[in-house]
C-alpha atoms as a printed R data frame, in Angstrom:
    type eleno elety resid chain resno       x       y       z
1   ATOM     1    CA   UNK     A     1 -66.783 -42.340  -5.986
2   ATOM     2    CA   UNK     A     2 -66.016 -40.351  -2.772
3   ATOM     3    CA   UNK     A     3 -67.939 -37.648  -1.006
4   ATOM     4    CA   UNK     A     4 -66.976 -33.924  -1.847
5   ATOM     5    CA   UNK     A     5 -66.592 -33.153   1.923
6   ATOM     6    CA   UNK     A     6 -64.033 -36.231   2.166
7   ATOM     7    CA   UNK     A     7 -62.135 -35.120  -1.165
8   ATOM     8    CA   UNK     A     8 -61.822 -31.402  -0.152
9   ATOM     9    CA   UNK     A     9 -60.383 -32.574   3.495
10  ATOM    10    CA   UNK     A    10 -57.794 -34.962   1.730
11  ATOM    11    CA   UNK     A    11 -56.983 -32.123  -0.555
12  ATOM    12    CA   UNK     A    12 -56.784 -29.704   2.079
13  ATOM    13    CA   UNK     A    13 -54.731 -32.104   3.981
14  ATOM    14    CA   UNK     A    14 -52.074 -32.820   1.100
15  ATOM    15    CA   UNK     A    15 -51.926 -29.112   0.479
16  ATOM    16    CA   UNK     A    16 -51.112 -28.564   4.205
17  ATOM    17    CA   UNK     A    17 -48.227 -31.447   4.151
18  ATOM    18    CA   UNK     A    18 -47.346 -29.792   0.756
19  ATOM    19    CA   UNK     A    19 -47.318 -26.222   2.639
20  ATOM    20    CA   UNK     A    20 -45.280 -27.525   5.592
21  ATOM    21    CA   UNK     A    21 -42.508 -29.594   3.414
22  ATOM    22    CA   UNK     A    22 -42.256 -26.367   1.621
23  ATOM    23    CA   UNK     A    23 -41.508 -24.123   4.585
24  ATOM    24    CA   UNK     A    24 -39.102 -26.634   5.814
25  ATOM    25    CA   UNK     A    25 -37.235 -26.804   2.644
26  ATOM    26    CA   UNK     A    26 -37.376 -22.683   2.423
27  ATOM    27    CA   UNK     A    27 -35.860 -22.636   6.237
28  ATOM    28    CA   UNK     A    28 -33.237 -25.583   5.231
29  ATOM    29    CA   UNK     A    29 -32.398 -23.536   2.473
30  ATOM    30    CA   UNK     A    30 -32.390 -20.136   4.559
31  ATOM    31    CA   UNK     A    31 -29.962 -21.829   7.277
32  ATOM    32    CA   UNK     A    32 -27.728 -22.716   4.473
33  ATOM    33    CA   UNK     A    33 -27.433 -19.357   2.954
34  ATOM    34    CA   UNK     A    34 -26.883 -18.031   6.133
35  ATOM    35    CA   UNK     A    35 -23.897 -20.647   7.293
36  ATOM    36    CA   UNK     A    36 -22.037 -19.845   3.960
37  ATOM    37    CA   UNK     A    37 -22.572 -16.205   4.425
38  ATOM    38    CA   UNK     A    38 -20.919 -16.471   7.527
39  ATOM    39    CA   UNK     A    39 -18.481 -18.262   6.434
40  ATOM    40    CA   UNK     A    40 -17.662 -16.263   3.971
41  ATOM    41    CA   UNK     A    41 -17.566 -13.437   6.316
42  ATOM    42    CA   UNK     A    42 -15.480 -15.265   8.506
43  ATOM    43    CA   UNK     A    43 -12.858 -16.205   5.632
44  ATOM    44    CA   UNK     A    44 -12.598 -12.515   4.477
45  ATOM    45    CA   UNK     A    45 -12.325 -11.026   7.875
46  ATOM    46    CA   UNK     A    46  -9.340 -13.995   8.264
47  ATOM    47    CA   UNK     A    47  -7.975 -12.762   4.898
48  ATOM    48    CA   UNK     A    48  -7.993  -9.223   6.159
49  ATOM    49    CA   UNK     A    49  -6.671  -9.594   9.476
50  ATOM    50    CA   UNK     A    50  -3.656 -11.161   7.591
51  ATOM    51    CA   UNK     A    51  -3.121  -8.849   4.756
52  ATOM    52    CA   UNK     A    52  -2.898  -5.939   7.781
53  ATOM    53    CA   UNK     A    53  -0.627  -7.995   9.914
54  ATOM    54    CA   UNK     A    54   2.007  -8.185   6.985
55  ATOM    55    CA   UNK     A    55   1.230  -4.750   5.715
56  ATOM    56    CA   UNK     A    56   2.489  -3.919   9.147
57  ATOM    57    CA   UNK     A    57   5.349  -5.662   9.579
58  ATOM    58    CA   UNK     A    58   6.737  -4.741   5.854
59  ATOM    59    CA   UNK     A    59   6.112  -1.161   7.346
60  ATOM    60    CA   UNK     A    60   8.425  -1.842  10.502
61  ATOM    61    CA   UNK     A    61  11.098  -3.409   7.859
62  ATOM    62    CA   UNK     A    62  10.866  -0.450   6.064
63  ATOM    63    CA   UNK     A    63  11.011   1.531   8.832
64  ATOM    64    CA   UNK     A    64  14.082   0.140  10.284
65  ATOM    65    CA   UNK     A    65  15.789  -0.026   6.721
66  ATOM    66    CA   UNK     A    66  15.021   3.785   6.705
67  ATOM    67    CA   UNK     A    67  16.910   4.231   9.894
68  ATOM    68    CA   UNK     A    68  19.888   2.443   9.229
69  ATOM    69    CA   UNK     A    69  20.377   3.811   5.675
70  ATOM    70    CA   UNK     A    70  19.845   7.502   7.413
71  ATOM    71    CA   UNK     A    71  22.335   6.893  10.154
72  ATOM    72    CA   UNK     A    72  24.612   5.545   7.335
73  ATOM    73    CA   UNK     A    73  24.434   8.876   5.596
74  ATOM    74    CA   UNK     A    74  24.599  11.417   8.613
75  ATOM    75    CA   UNK     A    75  27.975   9.180   9.404
76  ATOM    76    CA   UNK     A    76  29.463   9.649   5.882
77  ATOM    77    CA   UNK     A    77  28.259  13.132   5.824
78  ATOM    78    CA   UNK     A    78  29.874  13.904   9.434
79  ATOM    79    CA   UNK     A    79  33.262  12.075   7.847
80  ATOM    80    CA   UNK     A    80  32.914  13.872   4.758
81  ATOM    81    CA   UNK     A    81  32.966  17.533   7.020
82  ATOM    82    CA   UNK     A    82  35.620  16.162   8.955
83  ATOM    83    CA   UNK     A    83  37.976  15.564   5.632
84  ATOM    84    CA   UNK     A    84  36.988  19.103   3.967
85  ATOM    85    CA   UNK     A    85  37.974  20.852   7.609
86  ATOM    86    CA   UNK     A    86  40.821  18.908   7.684
87  ATOM    87    CA   UNK     A    87  41.640  19.791   4.017
88  ATOM    88    CA   UNK     A    88  40.887  23.100   4.796
89  ATOM    89    CA   UNK     A    89  43.111  23.285   7.571
90  ATOM    90    CA   UNK     A    90  46.312  21.760   5.826
91  ATOM    91    CA   UNK     A    91  45.793  22.922   2.557
92  ATOM    92    CA   UNK     A    92  43.441  25.825   1.606
93  ATOM    93    CA   UNK     A    93  44.868  26.956  -1.648
94  ATOM    94    CA   UNK     A    94  44.584  23.601  -2.739
95  ATOM    95    CA   UNK     A    95  40.588  23.788  -1.238
96  ATOM    96    CA   UNK     A    96  40.256  26.985  -2.979
97  ATOM    97    CA   UNK     A    97  41.713  26.058  -6.381
98  ATOM    98    CA   UNK     A    98  39.714  22.513  -6.412
99  ATOM    99    CA   UNK     A    99  36.415  24.951  -5.868
100 ATOM   100    CA   UNK     A   100  37.676  27.497  -8.685
101 ATOM   101    CA   UNK     A   101  38.140  24.254 -10.724
102 ATOM   102    CA   UNK     A   102  34.859  22.543 -10.150
103 ATOM   103    CA   UNK     A   103  32.885  25.792 -10.614
104 ATOM   104    CA   UNK     A   104  34.795  26.465 -14.143
105 ATOM   105    CA   UNK     A   105  33.185  23.203 -15.213
106 ATOM   106    CA   UNK     A   106  30.059  23.728 -14.311
107 ATOM   107    CA   UNK     A   107  30.133  27.205 -15.841
108 ATOM   108    CA   UNK     A   108  31.368  25.140 -18.947
109 ATOM   109    CA   UNK     A   109  28.608  22.721 -19.279
110 ATOM   110    CA   UNK     A   110  26.167  25.546 -19.164
111 ATOM   111    CA   UNK     A   111  24.481  26.164 -22.531
112 ATOM   112    CA   UNK     A   112  25.822  29.091 -24.404
113 ATOM   113    CA   UNK     A   113  22.529  31.693 -24.388
114 ATOM   114    CA   UNK     A   114  22.493  33.645 -27.909
115 ATOM   115    CA   UNK     A   115  19.049  35.446 -26.741
116 ATOM   116    CA   UNK     A   116  18.573  37.501 -23.867
117 ATOM   117    CA   UNK     A   117  22.046  38.568 -23.209
118 ATOM   118    CA   UNK     A   118  23.862  41.351 -22.850
119 ATOM   119    CA   UNK     A   119  25.631  41.581 -26.417
120 ATOM   120    CA   UNK     A   120  25.657  45.017 -27.484
121 ATOM   121    CA   UNK     A   121  24.183  46.840 -24.190
122 ATOM   122    CA   UNK     A   122  27.977  48.309 -23.469
């Protein structure tokens, strides 16, 4: 049988070696976790930047389309105004008759009110 002091030294050496291995494993695990976190952060950042660039591009396309529609509408309104002025100058009575007809049509589309009217207030 070994002397007690020798057994204690061997046990202490084995415990020290086990502690060193455990510390090294913990360090390696922490480094691997750090690398995975940094990789995930990098991918998330790249994806966010990509989405922001795409959104900015789509906003530009939308602004351009809105500008084109605005310009077309403006040109159509200008043409309609010009035609209306021509009609008013060339055929003012026809224009008045058309306005009266449209007013009558709109008036006939309004609902007939049975309550709140002025029946019997003469």
